[in-house]
ZAROVEX-324022 format. One record per residue (C-alpha): residue number from 1; residue in one letter; x, y negated, z. Coordinates in Angstrom, 1 decimal. Layout:
N
+-----+------+--------+--------+--------+
: seq : type :      X :      Y :      Z :
+-----+------+--------+--------+--------+
: NUM :    A :      X :      Y :      Z :
...
+-----+------+--------+--------+--------+
! end
This chain:
111
+-----+------+--------+--------+--------+
: seq : type :      X :      Y :      Z :
+-----+------+--------+--------+--------+
:   1 :    M :   83.1 :  -55.2 :  120.7 :
:   2 :    K :   84.0 :  -52.6 :  122.2 :
:   3 :    A :   88.1 :  -52.8 :  122.0 :
:   4 :    Y :   87.7 :  -55.8 :  122.9 :
:   5 :    L :   86.0 :  -55.7 :  126.2 :
:   6 :    Y :   88.4 :  -52.6 :  127.0 :
:   7 :    K :   90.9 :  -55.3 :  126.0 :
:   8 :    I :   89.9 :  -57.5 :  128.6 :
:   9 :    A :   89.4 :  -54.8 :  131.3 :
:  10 :    S :   92.4 :  -53.8 :  131.1 :
:  11 :    S :   94.6 :  -56.8 :  131.1 :
:  12 :    L :   92.5 :  -57.9 :  134.8 :
:  13 :    L :   93.3 :  -54.4 :  135.8 :
:  14 :    S :   97.3 :  -55.2 :  134.5 :
:  15 :    D :   96.5 :  -58.0 :  135.9 :
:  16 :    H :   95.0 :  -57.0 :  140.1 :
:  17 :    W :   98.5 :  -54.5 :  140.2 :
:  18 :    R :  101.1 :  -57.2 :  139.6 :
:  19 :    R :   99.5 :  -59.5 :  142.0 :
:  20 :    V :   99.0 :  -56.5 :  144.2 :
:  21 :    K :  103.1 :  -55.1 :  144.0 :
:  22 :    R :  104.1 :  -58.9 :  143.9 :
:  23 :    E :  102.4 :  -59.3 :  148.0 :
:  24 :    R :  103.2 :  -56.1 :  148.8 :
:  25 :    R :  107.1 :  -56.8 :  147.2 :
:  26 :    W :  106.7 :  -60.1 :  148.9 :
:  27 :    S :  104.8 :  -59.8 :  152.2 :
:  28 :    L :  106.7 :  -61.2 :  155.7 :
:  29 :    K :  107.2 :  -57.2 :  156.7 :
:  30 :    N :  109.1 :  -56.3 :  153.9 :
:  31 :    F :  110.9 :  -60.0 :  153.9 :
:  32 :    F :  111.7 :  -59.1 :  157.9 :
:  33 :    G :  112.7 :  -56.1 :  157.7 :
:  34 :    G :  109.3 :  -54.2 :  158.4 :
:  35 :    E :  109.5 :  -50.7 :  157.5 :
:  36 :    R :  107.6 :  -50.2 :  154.9 :
:  37 :    V :  104.2 :  -48.3 :  154.9 :
:  38 :    E :  103.7 :  -44.3 :  153.4 :
:  39 :    N :  100.4 :  -43.8 :  153.0 :
:  40 :    P :  100.0 :  -40.0 :  153.0 :
:  41 :    N :   97.1 :  -39.3 :  150.8 :
:  42 :    P :   98.0 :  -37.1 :  147.9 :
:  43 :    D :   95.7 :  -39.3 :  145.5 :
:  44 :    H :   98.0 :  -42.3 :  146.4 :
:  45 :    E :  101.3 :  -40.3 :  145.6 :
:  46 :    T :   99.4 :  -39.2 :  142.1 :
:  47 :    M :   98.1 :  -43.1 :  141.5 :
:  48 :    Y :  101.9 :  -44.4 :  142.2 :
:  49 :    V :  103.2 :  -41.8 :  139.6 :
:  50 :    F :  101.0 :  -42.8 :  136.5 :
:  51 :    E :  101.6 :  -46.8 :  137.5 :
:  52 :    R :  105.6 :  -45.4 :  136.9 :
:  53 :    L :  104.5 :  -44.8 :  133.1 :
:  54 :    K :  104.8 :  -47.4 :  130.6 :
:  55 :    A :  101.4 :  -49.9 :  129.6 :
:  56 :    Q :  100.8 :  -48.1 :  126.9 :
:  57 :    E :  101.3 :  -44.3 :  128.4 :
:  58 :    Q :   99.0 :  -45.1 :  131.1 :
:  59 :    L :   96.1 :  -46.4 :  128.6 :
:  60 :    L :   96.4 :  -44.0 :  125.7 :
:  61 :    L :   96.4 :  -40.9 :  129.1 :
:  62 :    W :   93.1 :  -43.9 :  129.8 :
:  63 :    L :   91.0 :  -43.8 :  126.3 :
:  64 :    A :   91.4 :  -40.2 :  126.7 :
:  65 :    Y :   90.6 :  -39.1 :  129.4 :
:  66 :    V :   88.5 :  -41.3 :  131.2 :
:  67 :    E :   86.7 :  -42.9 :  128.5 :
:  68 :    G :   86.9 :  -40.2 :  126.9 :
:  69 :    F :   87.1 :  -42.0 :  123.2 :
:  70 :    E :   88.8 :  -40.0 :  120.1 :
:  71 :    H :   92.0 :  -40.6 :  119.0 :
:  72 :    R :   90.7 :  -43.1 :  116.2 :
:  73 :    E :   88.8 :  -45.2 :  118.8 :
:  74 :    I :   92.0 :  -45.5 :  120.6 :
:  75 :    A :   94.3 :  -45.9 :  117.8 :
:  76 :    A :   90.7 :  -49.2 :  116.7 :
:  77 :    A :   91.8 :  -50.7 :  120.3 :
:  78 :    L :   94.9 :  -50.8 :  120.7 :
:  79 :    G :   95.5 :  -51.3 :  116.7 :
:  80 :    L :   97.4 :  -47.7 :  116.1 :
:  81 :    K :   97.4 :  -45.3 :  113.7 :
:  82 :    E :   95.0 :  -42.1 :  114.0 :
:  83 :    K :   98.5 :  -40.0 :  114.0 :
:  84 :    S :  100.9 :  -42.1 :  115.5 :
:  85 :    V :   98.2 :  -41.8 :  119.2 :
:  86 :    R :   98.4 :  -38.5 :  119.0 :
:  87 :    V :  102.1 :  -38.3 :  119.3 :
:  88 :    L :  102.1 :  -40.9 :  122.0 :
:  89 :    L :   99.3 :  -39.2 :  123.8 :
:  90 :    F :  101.3 :  -36.3 :  123.8 :
:  91 :    R :  104.4 :  -37.4 :  124.3 :
:  92 :    A :  102.2 :  -39.5 :  127.7 :
:  93 :    R :  101.4 :  -35.9 :  128.6 :
:  94 :    K :  104.3 :  -34.4 :  128.8 :
:  95 :    R :  106.3 :  -37.5 :  131.0 :
:  96 :    L :  103.3 :  -36.9 :  133.2 :
:  97 :    A :  103.3 :  -34.0 :  133.5 :
:  98 :    D :  106.9 :  -34.2 :  134.4 :
:  99 :    D :  106.8 :  -36.8 :  137.2 :
: 100 :    L :  104.6 :  -35.6 :  139.0 :
: 101 :    V :  106.3 :  -32.0 :  139.0 :
: 102 :    K :  109.4 :  -34.1 :  140.3 :
: 103 :    A :  107.9 :  -35.7 :  143.0 :
: 104 :    G :  105.9 :  -32.6 :  144.3 :
: 105 :    L :  102.4 :  -32.6 :  142.9 :
: 106 :    H :  101.8 :  -29.9 :  140.6 :
: 107 :    R :   99.5 :  -27.7 :  140.6 :
: 108 :    R :  100.9 :  -24.8 :  142.5 :
: 109 :    E :   99.7 :  -21.6 :  141.2 :
: 110 :    A :   98.3 :  -18.7 :  143.4 :
: 111 :    L :  100.6 :  -16.1 :  144.9 :
+-----+------+--------+--------+--------+
! end
């Protein structure tokens, strides 16, 4: 039941972000050549970096670190093997960390 509810919620969330992206892309301001307004909020930039991950990577990271699912629960929800979840989570964390460094949003070491 938990996996079924999660699948519904993740689909609704994906649909929401696709709609927002489509509305931004096709807004009249962009159509007529207006400047795009960037949000200087670092949390917004972090979410932008997160959104650039593949959908499966987003799901894996969300389930593991926001929802607190164990590897076997993630495997059941996404129809994967538990060992595959471990490897995919490692790769997703690595990619997110690399993308955050490229965007300049990494944690700076104390001097």
